[in-house]
Every structure is written in C-alpha cells, then in structure tokens.
N, C-alpha and C positions, 0 to 999 in steps of 0.2 A: 756106513749103513746105507743100504739101497733105498731109493725113494719109493714110498708107498703110493700106489695109484688107486683111486676110487674105482670100483667095479660096479657097473650098472647092468641090469637085465633088460634087454631090448625085446619086448613082447612083439607078437605078430602085428604088422601094420602095413599101411598102403601109402605111397606117395603118388599124387595124381598130377597129370599135365593139365594145363588150363582147359584144353578142349574136352578132355575126359571128365573134368570136374563139371563142366556145363552139361555134358550128356547125362551124367549120373544125377545131378542136383538141379538142373534147369538153367535156362539162359540167364547170364549175369551172376551166376552163383559165385560166392566167395566162401573161403574157410573162416570159421568163427573160432577164435582162440579159446581153448579150455584152460590150458596151462603151458607155461614155458618149459622147454626141455633143457638139459645141461649144455647142449651146443648152442652158442649164440645165434639168435634169430630163428631157431627151430622151435616148433610148438606142436602140442597135441591139440587137435581141433574137436569141436562138438560133433562134426560129421562122422558118419559110420557107413560102411558098405558091407555087403555080403560077398564073400569070396567063394565061388562055386567051382568045384572040381568034378571029375567023372563019378566019384563015389558018394560025396556028400558036400554040404555047405558049412563054411565057418561064418556064422551070423555076426553082424555088428562089429566088424573089424575097424579099429581106429584108423582115421586118416590123419597123417602128419602134414604140417605145413612148414614153409610156404610151398606152393606148387613147384613142380620141376619140369624140365624139358621133356622127359619121358616117364610114363606111368610105371611104377615099380611096386611089386608086392614082396614083402619080406616075411617069411615064415620060418618057424623052427622045423627041423626034419620030421618030428612027430606030427606036426600040423599038416605038412605037405603029404606025407604018407597016408594020413587018416582020410584025406579027401581025394586021394588017388593021383597026386601030382608028383612026378619025378623031377624035383627042382635041383639044379646044381648049386654047389657051394661057390659063391662068388663074392667079390668086393662090390659094394654098392655102386651102381651105375654101369657095371659090366653085364649088360643084358643080352647081347647078341647071342642068339641060339639058345637062350634060356627057355624055361617052361612057360606055358600059357595057362589061362583060366578065364572064367567069366566073372565080371564084377557087376553087381546089381545095386543100384541106388534108388532113391524114392522117385526119380523122374525118368529113369531109363537104365539101360544096361550096355555093357561093352564086352566084346570078346577079344581078349589079348592073345596074340599069337606067340608073344614072348614077354618077359618082364617079371616072372616069378623066380625068386632066388631064395636060398638059405644064406644069410649074410655070413661072410667069413669073419671069424673073431678078429677084433681090431682095437688098436689104441689110437684115440684122437689125442694129439699133443701139440703144444706150442713149440716153435723153434727153440726157445729158451729151455723148456723142460726137456726136449729131445737132446739138446747138447749136454744138459746136466746128467741125463740118464745114459748118454753115450750111444744113442740110436739115431738112425737116419730114415728119411721117408722111403717107404717101400721095403724096409728091412723086415725079415721074418724072425720073430723071437718066441720065447716061451714065457709064460707067466705062472707064478706060484701063488695059489690062494690058500691061506691058512684058516680054514673054516672048521667049525666043530664037527668032529666025527667023520668028515669027508674032505680033508685037505687034498688038494688036487693041483697038478701042474698041467696046463694046457700048452700044447705046441701049436705051430702054424698060426701065430698071431701076427697080423700085418700092422706095421707102424705107419700111421698117416699123420704127416706133419703139415701144419698150416698156422699162420698167425691168426686165422679166423676161428680156431678151435679152442675149446677148453680141454684140459688134460683129464681124460677118463677112458676106461676100458669098457667096451661093449661086448657082451656075450648074450646068446639067446636063452630062452626059457629052458630048453633041454640041458644046456651046459650049466645054467644056474642051479637047476635041480640036482644034477650030477654032483655038484660041489656043495650042496646044502647051503646055498647062499640065503641068509636071512638078515634083515636089517642092513646096516651099513657094512659093506665088505671091501677090503683092500687087498691088493696084490703087489708083488714086486716082479720085475723083469729078471729072468734067469737066462744067461747066455751060455 
C-alpha cells in the first residue's frame, strides 16, 4: 500500500529579509511567533503587511518566520491576478526575474523589483520517507487526493528532500479549493 502523505494548504504569505523587516516595522523589529508551522523552525508571526499590486491591495497578509536572505511573496494565482501581478510559478527561493510589488507595513514601505511567485506544488520529505516512497530530491511526481466529490490528481509536484523537513505536501488555496480539501486531507504519490 502506498504511503499516505498529509496535504496542507499554504495560504498567501510573505517571507522578509532582516533589512526589509526593519523598513516595514521599524529599527530593531523582530517577528513575534503566533504559531508553529509543520516545517521545523518555521512559524506564522503576529506581523502582517499589505501587498500592493497595480489593480488593488491584499490587506494584512501573514508574515512567516524566521527571516530569510531575500524577501519573497507567495500568492495563489487568483490572488496575483486579482491585484494585477503576473507572477511566475516557481520553487521557493527561485526569485530571479520574478514579479514585483509594493509591501506596506506600519513603519514604512518597500518596492520589490522581484520576489513575487506562485509556489510550485511540492512535497517536503525526510531522506528516510523519500527512500520509503521511492522518490529523490528534485524529482517531479503526481499526487492523488481522494476528497469528497472532487478527487483530483495533481501533476508537476516537486520532491524536496532534507533531514530538516517534516514530510508533508504543500498546495496553494486555488489547488485546495479545486480538490475540495476540508479538514485533514491525505494523498499518495502516483508515478
């Protein structure tokens, strides 16, 4: 029997660099943990920013921690289109030549020339679970979700293997809605 993997919906969010955190929230600003996320060391913070596009603004978007080397905005395709941004589908951290936007915080604002992406569907997994599932880092697979009334198979899912990960699938809100994900949802890899 194939291993069942927990599927989590990753809603729109922002990762900030230290410098951008200070610009948006003031000198010496730090992120205040609201809740831990499934990936070890990652958390949703109390801090929120507005993401401004040419057409409109997404208000109070969650900032995730800890800070990163480069500021990154992850939106669902519906979010990006609604505010007038043509964001590419990319893996997290692959920001070169991606879309830009303005971020507004309580202490200031920044204009990003790049950094806005639609996150590619992905599986975070440990080396042990990857071996058990017969997948390798960077491999592209499909996943099958058996959800009520909208069972769906997603292709183009990238496998990301690290001893620092917990095994879980991340899809965005558009994908979650398409598959009628409610409550705890699991999938299996289809090769």
